[in-house]
PDB file of N, CA, C and O in Angstrom:
ATOM      1  N   MET A   1     -25.978  -8.000  -2.792  1.00  0.00           N
ATOM      2  CA  MET A   1     -25.485  -6.650  -2.699  1.00  0.00           C
ATOM      3  C   MET A   1     -24.559  -6.393  -3.896  1.00  0.00           C
ATOM      4  O   MET A   1     -23.675  -7.200  -4.181  1.00  0.00           O
ATOM      5  N   LYS A   2     -24.761  -5.287  -4.583  1.00  0.00           N
ATOM      6  CA  LYS A   2     -23.950  -4.917  -5.749  1.00  0.00           C
ATOM      7  C   LYS A   2     -22.745  -4.106  -5.275  1.00  0.00           C
ATOM      8  O   LYS A   2     -22.908  -3.086  -4.606  1.00  0.00           O
ATOM      9  N   LEU A   3     -21.547  -4.553  -5.617  1.00  0.00           N
ATOM     10  CA  LEU A   3     -20.306  -3.885  -5.218  1.00  0.00           C
ATOM     11  C   LEU A   3     -19.461  -3.555  -6.436  1.00  0.00           C
ATOM     12  O   LEU A   3     -19.682  -4.089  -7.522  1.00  0.00           O
ATOM     13  N   THR A   4     -18.494  -2.672  -6.245  1.00  0.00           N
ATOM     14  CA  THR A   4     -17.522  -2.345  -7.278  1.00  0.00           C
ATOM     15  C   THR A   4     -16.148  -2.772  -6.783  1.00  0.00           C
ATOM     16  O   THR A   4     -15.749  -2.415  -5.674  1.00  0.00           O
ATOM     17  N   CYS A   5     -15.428  -3.527  -7.589  1.00  0.00           N
ATOM     18  CA  CYS A   5     -14.096  -4.008  -7.229  1.00  0.00           C
ATOM     19  C   CYS A   5     -13.149  -2.818  -7.069  1.00  0.00           C
ATOM     20  O   CYS A   5     -13.084  -1.944  -7.932  1.00  0.00           O
ATOM     21  N   ARG A   6     -12.414  -2.797  -5.953  1.00  0.00           N
ATOM     22  CA  ARG A   6     -11.461  -1.702  -5.703  1.00  0.00           C
ATOM     23  C   ARG A   6     -10.282  -1.744  -6.659  1.00  0.00           C
ATOM     24  O   ARG A   6      -9.633  -0.724  -6.888  1.00  0.00           O
ATOM     25  N   CYS A   7     -10.002  -2.903  -7.214  1.00  0.00           N
ATOM     26  CA  CYS A   7      -8.812  -3.051  -8.056  1.00  0.00           C
ATOM     27  C   CYS A   7      -9.106  -2.718  -9.527  1.00  0.00           C
ATOM     28  O   CYS A   7      -8.426  -1.885 -10.126  1.00  0.00           O
ATOM     29  N   CYS A   8     -10.110  -3.366 -10.093  1.00  0.00           N
ATOM     30  CA  CYS A   8     -10.349  -3.210 -11.533  1.00  0.00           C
ATOM     31  C   CYS A   8     -11.591  -2.387 -11.873  1.00  0.00           C
ATOM     32  O   CYS A   8     -11.788  -2.018 -13.031  1.00  0.00           O
ATOM     33  N   GLY A   9     -12.432  -2.098 -10.875  1.00  0.00           N
ATOM     34  CA  GLY A   9     -13.624  -1.294 -11.110  1.00  0.00           C
ATOM     35  C   GLY A   9     -14.826  -2.073 -11.612  1.00  0.00           C
ATOM     36  O   GLY A   9     -15.882  -1.485 -11.848  1.00  0.00           O
ATOM     37  N   LYS A  10     -14.693  -3.382 -11.781  1.00  0.00           N
ATOM     38  CA  LYS A  10     -15.789  -4.228 -12.269  1.00  0.00           C
ATOM     39  C   LYS A  10     -16.897  -4.289 -11.209  1.00  0.00           C
ATOM     40  O   LYS A  10     -16.618  -4.407 -10.016  1.00  0.00           O
ATOM     41  N   LYS A  11     -18.151  -4.207 -11.657  1.00  0.00           N
ATOM     42  CA  LYS A  11     -19.292  -4.358 -10.755  1.00  0.00           C
ATOM     43  C   LYS A  11     -19.599  -5.839 -10.627  1.00  0.00           C
ATOM     44  O   LYS A  11     -19.574  -6.574 -11.614  1.00  0.00           O
ATOM     45  N   PHE A  12     -19.895  -6.281  -9.386  1.00  0.00           N
ATOM     46  CA  PHE A  12     -20.193  -7.685  -9.153  1.00  0.00           C
ATOM     47  C   PHE A  12     -21.146  -7.829  -7.987  1.00  0.00           C
ATOM     48  O   PHE A  12     -21.290  -6.924  -7.165  1.00  0.00           O
ATOM     49  N   GLU A  13     -21.793  -8.977  -7.925  1.00  0.00           N
ATOM     50  CA  GLU A  13     -22.753  -9.292  -6.874  1.00  0.00           C
ATOM     51  C   GLU A  13     -22.047 -10.089  -5.784  1.00  0.00           C
ATOM     52  O   GLU A  13     -21.297 -11.017  -6.088  1.00  0.00           O
ATOM     53  N   SER A  14     -22.276  -9.740  -4.510  1.00  0.00           N
ATOM     54  CA  SER A  14     -21.637 -10.453  -3.414  1.00  0.00           C
ATOM     55  C   SER A  14     -22.563 -10.524  -2.215  1.00  0.00           C
ATOM     56  O   SER A  14     -23.263  -9.561  -1.899  1.00  0.00           O
ATOM     57  N   GLU A  15     -22.563 -11.667  -1.551  1.00  0.00           N
ATOM     58  CA  GLU A  15     -23.352 -11.858  -0.337  1.00  0.00           C
ATOM     59  C   GLU A  15     -22.520 -11.585   0.912  1.00  0.00           C
ATOM     60  O   GLU A  15     -23.073 -11.243   1.958  1.00  0.00           O
ATOM     61  N   LYS A  16     -21.192 -11.732   0.817  1.00  0.00           N
ATOM     62  CA  LYS A  16     -20.347 -11.583   1.996  1.00  0.00           C
ATOM     63  C   LYS A  16     -19.949 -10.130   2.229  1.00  0.00           C
ATOM     64  O   LYS A  16     -19.880  -9.323   1.302  1.00  0.00           O
ATOM     65  N   ILE A  17     -19.692  -9.827   3.489  1.00  0.00           N
ATOM     66  CA  ILE A  17     -19.237  -8.492   3.871  1.00  0.00           C
ATOM     67  C   ILE A  17     -17.718  -8.559   4.013  1.00  0.00           C
ATOM     68  O   ILE A  17     -17.192  -9.476   4.644  1.00  0.00           O
ATOM     69  N   GLY A  18     -17.032  -7.617   3.446  1.00  0.00           N
ATOM     70  CA  GLY A  18     -15.579  -7.594   3.516  1.00  0.00           C
ATOM     71  C   GLY A  18     -15.027  -6.739   2.400  1.00  0.00           C
ATOM     72  O   GLY A  18     -15.782  -6.047   1.717  1.00  0.00           O
ATOM     73  N   PRO A  19     -13.724  -6.774   2.205  1.00  0.00           N
ATOM     74  CA  PRO A  19     -13.122  -5.980   1.134  1.00  0.00           C
ATOM     75  C   PRO A  19     -13.719  -6.359  -0.217  1.00  0.00           C
ATOM     76  O   PRO A  19     -13.806  -7.541  -0.552  1.00  0.00           O
ATOM     77  N   PRO A  20     -14.125  -5.365  -0.983  1.00  0.00           N
ATOM     78  CA  PRO A  20     -14.806  -5.641  -2.254  1.00  0.00           C
ATOM     79  C   PRO A  20     -13.853  -5.947  -3.414  1.00  0.00           C
ATOM     80  O   PRO A  20     -13.360  -5.043  -4.088  1.00  0.00           O
ATOM     81  N   PHE A  21     -13.610  -7.221  -3.626  1.00  0.00           N
ATOM     82  CA  PHE A  21     -12.810  -7.659  -4.768  1.00  0.00           C
ATOM     83  C   PHE A  21     -13.621  -8.648  -5.571  1.00  0.00           C
ATOM     84  O   PHE A  21     -14.286  -9.513  -5.001  1.00  0.00           O
ATOM     85  N   CYS A  22     -13.578  -8.533  -6.895  1.00  0.00           N
ATOM     86  CA  CYS A  22     -14.377  -9.404  -7.753  1.00  0.00           C
ATOM     87  C   CYS A  22     -13.743 -10.775  -7.931  1.00  0.00           C
ATOM     88  O   CYS A  22     -14.425 -11.725  -8.317  1.00  0.00           O
ATOM     89  N   SER A  23     -12.427 -10.893  -7.652  1.00  0.00           N
ATOM     90  CA  SER A  23     -11.751 -12.172  -7.869  1.00  0.00           C
ATOM     91  C   SER A  23     -10.543 -12.298  -6.945  1.00  0.00           C
ATOM     92  O   SER A  23     -10.097 -11.328  -6.331  1.00  0.00           O
ATOM     93  N   GLU A  24     -10.033 -13.517  -6.869  1.00  0.00           N
ATOM     94  CA  GLU A  24      -8.812 -13.777  -6.099  1.00  0.00           C
ATOM     95  C   GLU A  24      -7.642 -12.978  -6.690  1.00  0.00           C
ATOM     96  O   GLU A  24      -6.795 -12.481  -5.947  1.00  0.00           O
ATOM     97  N   ARG A  25      -7.594 -12.857  -7.997  1.00  0.00           N
ATOM     98  CA  ARG A  25      -6.523 -12.096  -8.673  1.00  0.00           C
ATOM     99  C   ARG A  25      -6.514 -10.642  -8.195  1.00  0.00           C
ATOM    100  O   ARG A  25      -5.457 -10.106  -7.862  1.00  0.00           O
ATOM    101  N   CYS A  26      -7.689 -10.002  -8.159  1.00  0.00           N
ATOM    102  CA  CYS A  26      -7.752  -8.607  -7.717  1.00  0.00           C
ATOM    103  C   CYS A  26      -7.382  -8.483  -6.240  1.00  0.00           C
ATOM    104  O   CYS A  26      -6.719  -7.524  -5.843  1.00  0.00           O
ATOM    105  N   ARG A  27      -7.807  -9.448  -5.430  1.00  0.00           N
ATOM    106  CA  ARG A  27      -7.463  -9.420  -4.009  1.00  0.00           C
ATOM    107  C   ARG A  27      -5.948  -9.495  -3.830  1.00  0.00           C
ATOM    108  O   ARG A  27      -5.377  -8.769  -3.016  1.00  0.00           O
ATOM    109  N   LEU A  28      -5.297 -10.381  -4.597  1.00  0.00           N
ATOM    110  CA  LEU A  28      -3.844 -10.527  -4.491  1.00  0.00           C
ATOM    111  C   LEU A  28      -3.097  -9.322  -5.055  1.00  0.00           C
ATOM    112  O   LEU A  28      -2.037  -8.958  -4.544  1.00  0.00           O
ATOM    113  N   MET A  29      -3.635  -8.702  -6.095  1.00  0.00           N
ATOM    114  CA  MET A  29      -3.003  -7.487  -6.636  1.00  0.00           C
ATOM    115  C   MET A  29      -3.034  -6.366  -5.594  1.00  0.00           C
ATOM    116  O   MET A  29      -2.060  -5.627  -5.449  1.00  0.00           O
ATOM    117  N   ASP A  30      -4.147  -6.238  -4.872  1.00  0.00           N
ATOM    118  CA  ASP A  30      -4.253  -5.223  -3.827  1.00  0.00           C
ATOM    119  C   ASP A  30      -3.284  -5.530  -2.681  1.00  0.00           C
ATOM    120  O   ASP A  30      -2.620  -4.629  -2.167  1.00  0.00           O
ATOM    121  N   LEU A  31      -3.206  -6.790  -2.286  1.00  0.00           N
ATOM    122  CA  LEU A  31      -2.273  -7.195  -1.232  1.00  0.00           C
ATOM    123  C   LEU A  31      -0.836  -6.881  -1.647  1.00  0.00           C
ATOM    124  O   LEU A  31      -0.048  -6.394  -0.835  1.00  0.00           O
ATOM    125  N   GLY A  32      -0.495  -7.156  -2.902  1.00  0.00           N
ATOM    126  CA  GLY A  32       0.848  -6.855  -3.410  1.00  0.00           C
ATOM    127  C   GLY A  32       1.152  -5.366  -3.401  1.00  0.00           C
ATOM    128  O   GLY A  32       2.284  -4.963  -3.131  1.00  0.00           O
ATOM    129  N   ALA A  33       0.148  -4.544  -3.695  1.00  0.00           N
ATOM    130  CA  ALA A  33       0.347  -3.091  -3.670  1.00  0.00           C
ATOM    131  C   ALA A  33       0.661  -2.622  -2.247  1.00  0.00           C
ATOM    132  O   ALA A  33       1.515  -1.756  -2.056  1.00  0.00           O
ATOM    133  N   TRP A  34      -0.023  -3.189  -1.250  1.00  0.00           N
ATOM    134  CA  TRP A  34       0.284  -2.844   0.135  1.00  0.00           C
ATOM    135  C   TRP A  34       1.677  -3.324   0.505  1.00  0.00           C
ATOM    136  O   TRP A  34       2.433  -2.600   1.153  1.00  0.00           O
ATOM    137  N   ALA A  35       2.025  -4.547   0.095  1.00  0.00           N
ATOM    138  CA  ALA A  35       3.325  -5.120   0.449  1.00  0.00           C
ATOM    139  C   ALA A  35       4.478  -4.342  -0.170  1.00  0.00           C
ATOM    140  O   ALA A  35       5.549  -4.240   0.428  1.00  0.00           O
ATOM    141  N   SER A  36       4.269  -3.791  -1.362  1.00  0.00           N
ATOM    142  CA  SER A  36       5.325  -3.026  -2.022  1.00  0.00           C
ATOM    143  C   SER A  36       5.302  -1.546  -1.623  1.00  0.00           C
ATOM    144  O   SER A  36       6.046  -0.736  -2.176  1.00  0.00           O
ATOM    145  N   GLN A  37       4.457  -1.209  -0.676  1.00  0.00           N
ATOM    146  CA  GLN A  37       4.301   0.142  -0.135  1.00  0.00           C
ATOM    147  C   GLN A  37       3.793   1.149  -1.164  1.00  0.00           C
ATOM    148  O   GLN A  37       4.078   2.342  -1.069  1.00  0.00           O
ATOM    149  N   LYS A  38       3.031   0.653  -2.159  1.00  0.00           N
ATOM    150  CA  LYS A  38       2.372   1.549  -3.105  1.00  0.00           C
ATOM    151  C   LYS A  38       1.297   2.350  -2.372  1.00  0.00           C
ATOM    152  O   LYS A  38       1.093   3.532  -2.651  1.00  0.00           O
ATOM    153  N   TYR A  39       0.612   1.693  -1.432  1.00  0.00           N
ATOM    154  CA  TYR A  39      -0.367   2.358  -0.574  1.00  0.00           C
ATOM    155  C   TYR A  39       0.291   2.630   0.765  1.00  0.00           C
ATOM    156  O   TYR A  39       1.078   1.822   1.258  1.00  0.00           O
ATOM    157  N   ARG A  40      -0.034   3.762   1.345  1.00  0.00           N
ATOM    158  CA  ARG A  40       0.507   4.109   2.661  1.00  0.00           C
ATOM    159  C   ARG A  40      -0.562   4.798   3.479  1.00  0.00           C
ATOM    160  O   ARG A  40      -1.448   5.456   2.933  1.00  0.00           O
ATOM    161  N   ILE A  41      -0.480   4.649   4.768  1.00  0.00           N
ATOM    162  CA  ILE A  41      -1.384   5.325   5.682  1.00  0.00           C
ATOM    163  C   ILE A  41      -0.668   6.568   6.187  1.00  0.00           C
ATOM    164  O   ILE A  41       0.463   6.489   6.668  1.00  0.00           O
ATOM    165  N   ALA A  42      -1.322   7.708   6.077  1.00  0.00           N
ATOM    166  CA  ALA A  42      -0.699   8.970   6.478  1.00  0.00           C
ATOM    167  C   ALA A  42      -0.401   8.969   7.974  1.00  0.00           C
ATOM    168  O   ALA A  42      -1.170   8.445   8.780  1.00  0.00           O
ATOM    169  N   GLY A  43       0.720   9.560   8.316  1.00  0.00           N
ATOM    170  CA  GLY A  43       1.104   9.674   9.718  1.00  0.00           C
ATOM    171  C   GLY A  43       2.578   9.974   9.830  1.00  0.00           C
ATOM    172  O   GLY A  43       3.287  10.067   8.828  1.00  0.00           O
ATOM    173  N   ALA A  44       3.023  10.121  11.035  1.00  0.00           N
ATOM    174  CA  ALA A  44       4.431  10.401  11.279  1.00  0.00           C
ATOM    175  C   ALA A  44       5.278   9.188  10.890  1.00  0.00           C
ATOM    176  O   ALA A  44       4.843   8.045  11.031  1.00  0.00           O
ATOM    177  N   ALA A  45       6.473   9.446  10.405  1.00  0.00           N
ATOM    178  CA  ALA A  45       7.387   8.368  10.026  1.00  0.00           C
ATOM    179  C   ALA A  45       7.796   7.574  11.264  1.00  0.00           C
ATOM    180  O   ALA A  45       7.992   8.138  12.341  1.00  0.00           O
ATOM    181  N   VAL A  46       7.918   6.285  11.097  1.00  0.00           N
ATOM    182  CA  VAL A  46       8.309   5.403  12.184  1.00  0.00           C
ATOM    183  C   VAL A  46       9.689   4.851  11.863  1.00  0.00           C
ATOM    184  O   VAL A  46       9.924   4.351  10.763  1.00  0.00           O
ATOM    185  N   LYS A  47      10.600   4.942  12.828  1.00  0.00           N
ATOM    186  CA  LYS A  47      11.946   4.432  12.610  1.00  0.00           C
ATOM    187  C   LYS A  47      11.960   2.928  12.781  1.00  0.00           C
ATOM    188  O   LYS A  47      11.320   2.394  13.687  1.00  0.00           O
ATOM    189  N   ASP A  48      12.703   2.233  11.896  1.00  0.00           N
ATOM    190  CA  ASP A  48      12.842   0.796  12.066  1.00  0.00           C
ATOM    191  C   ASP A  48      13.969   0.516  13.065  1.00  0.00           C
ATOM    192  O   ASP A  48      14.649   1.440  13.510  1.00  0.00           O
ATOM    193  N   GLU A  49      14.160  -0.735  13.407  1.00  0.00           N
ATOM    194  CA  GLU A  49      15.138  -1.112  14.432  1.00  0.00           C
ATOM    195  C   GLU A  49      16.562  -0.687  14.068  1.00  0.00           C
ATOM    196  O   GLU A  49      17.316  -0.275  14.949  1.00  0.00           O
ATOM    197  N   ALA A  50      16.950  -0.777  12.789  1.00  0.00           N
ATOM    198  CA  ALA A  50      18.302  -0.386  12.373  1.00  0.00           C
ATOM    199  C   ALA A  50      18.524   1.109  12.589  1.00  0.00           C
ATOM    200  O   ALA A  50      19.593   1.513  13.046  1.00  0.00           O
ATOM    201  N   GLN A  51      17.526   1.937  12.265  1.00  0.00           N
ATOM    202  CA  GLN A  51      17.650   3.374  12.468  1.00  0.00           C
ATOM    203  C   GLN A  51      17.746   3.713  13.958  1.00  0.00           C
ATOM    204  O   GLN A  51      18.514   4.591  14.350  1.00  0.00           O
ATOM    205  N   LYS A  52      16.962   3.014  14.787  1.00  0.00           N
ATOM    206  CA  LYS A  52      17.014   3.252  16.219  1.00  0.00           C
ATOM    207  C   LYS A  52      18.391   2.895  16.770  1.00  0.00           C
ATOM    208  O   LYS A  52      18.925   3.608  17.619  1.00  0.00           O
ATOM    209  N   GLN A  53      18.973   1.781  16.282  1.00  0.00           N
ATOM    210  CA  GLN A  53      20.286   1.345  16.732  1.00  0.00           C
ATOM    211  C   GLN A  53      21.360   2.364  16.333  1.00  0.00           C
ATOM    212  O   GLN A  53      22.246   2.679  17.127  1.00  0.00           O
ATOM    213  N   ASN A  54      21.276   2.883  15.082  1.00  0.00           N
ATOM    214  CA  ASN A  54      22.236   3.888  14.626  1.00  0.00           C
ATOM    215  C   ASN A  54      22.151   5.159  15.457  1.00  0.00           C
ATOM    216  O   ASN A  54      23.177   5.759  15.780  1.00  0.00           O
ATOM    217  N   ASP A  55      20.935   5.576  15.806  1.00  0.00           N
ATOM    218  CA  ASP A  55      20.753   6.764  16.634  1.00  0.00           C
ATOM    219  C   ASP A  55      21.377   6.574  18.000  1.00  0.00           C
ATOM    220  O   ASP A  55      22.011   7.493  18.520  1.00  0.00           O
ATOM    221  N   SER A  56      21.212   5.393  18.598  1.00  0.00           N
ATOM    222  CA  SER A  56      21.771   5.163  19.932  1.00  0.00           C
ATOM    223  C   SER A  56      23.298   5.015  19.887  1.00  0.00           C
ATOM    224  O   SER A  56      23.975   5.332  20.865  1.00  0.00           O
ATOM    225  N   ASP A  57      23.848   4.535  18.758  1.00  0.00           N
ATOM    226  CA  ASP A  57      25.293   4.408  18.609  1.00  0.00           C
ATOM    227  C   ASP A  57      25.977   5.774  18.512  1.00  0.00           C
ATOM    228  O   ASP A  57      27.117   5.941  18.945  1.00  0.00           O
ATOM    229  N   GLU A  58      25.259   6.750  17.935  1.00  0.00           N
ATOM    230  CA  GLU A  58      25.824   8.080  17.742  1.00  0.00           C
ATOM    231  C   GLU A  58      25.886   8.872  19.035  1.00  0.00           C
ATOM    232  O   GLU A  58      26.611   9.864  19.114  1.00  0.00           O
ATOM    233  N   GLU A  59      25.148   8.459  20.040  1.00  0.00           N
ATOM    234  CA  GLU A  59      25.103   9.217  21.305  1.00  0.00           C
ATOM    235  C   GLU A  59      26.265   8.923  22.166  1.00  0.00           C
ATOM    236  O   GLU A  59      26.378   9.475  23.260  1.00  0.00           O
TER     237      GLU A  59
END
């Protein structure tokens, strides 16, 4: 199956089904982008535990 790498755009051949990355480097670059919050999923903001604690302290 011919795929295009999501990170660098390189076309490559792959037999496995999964996220289309041409190399371990591209896979890790994509993971790093998610970890640094470069990519985000649209939706309502979610409060973290510190924000929830501050809200309850103010009441």
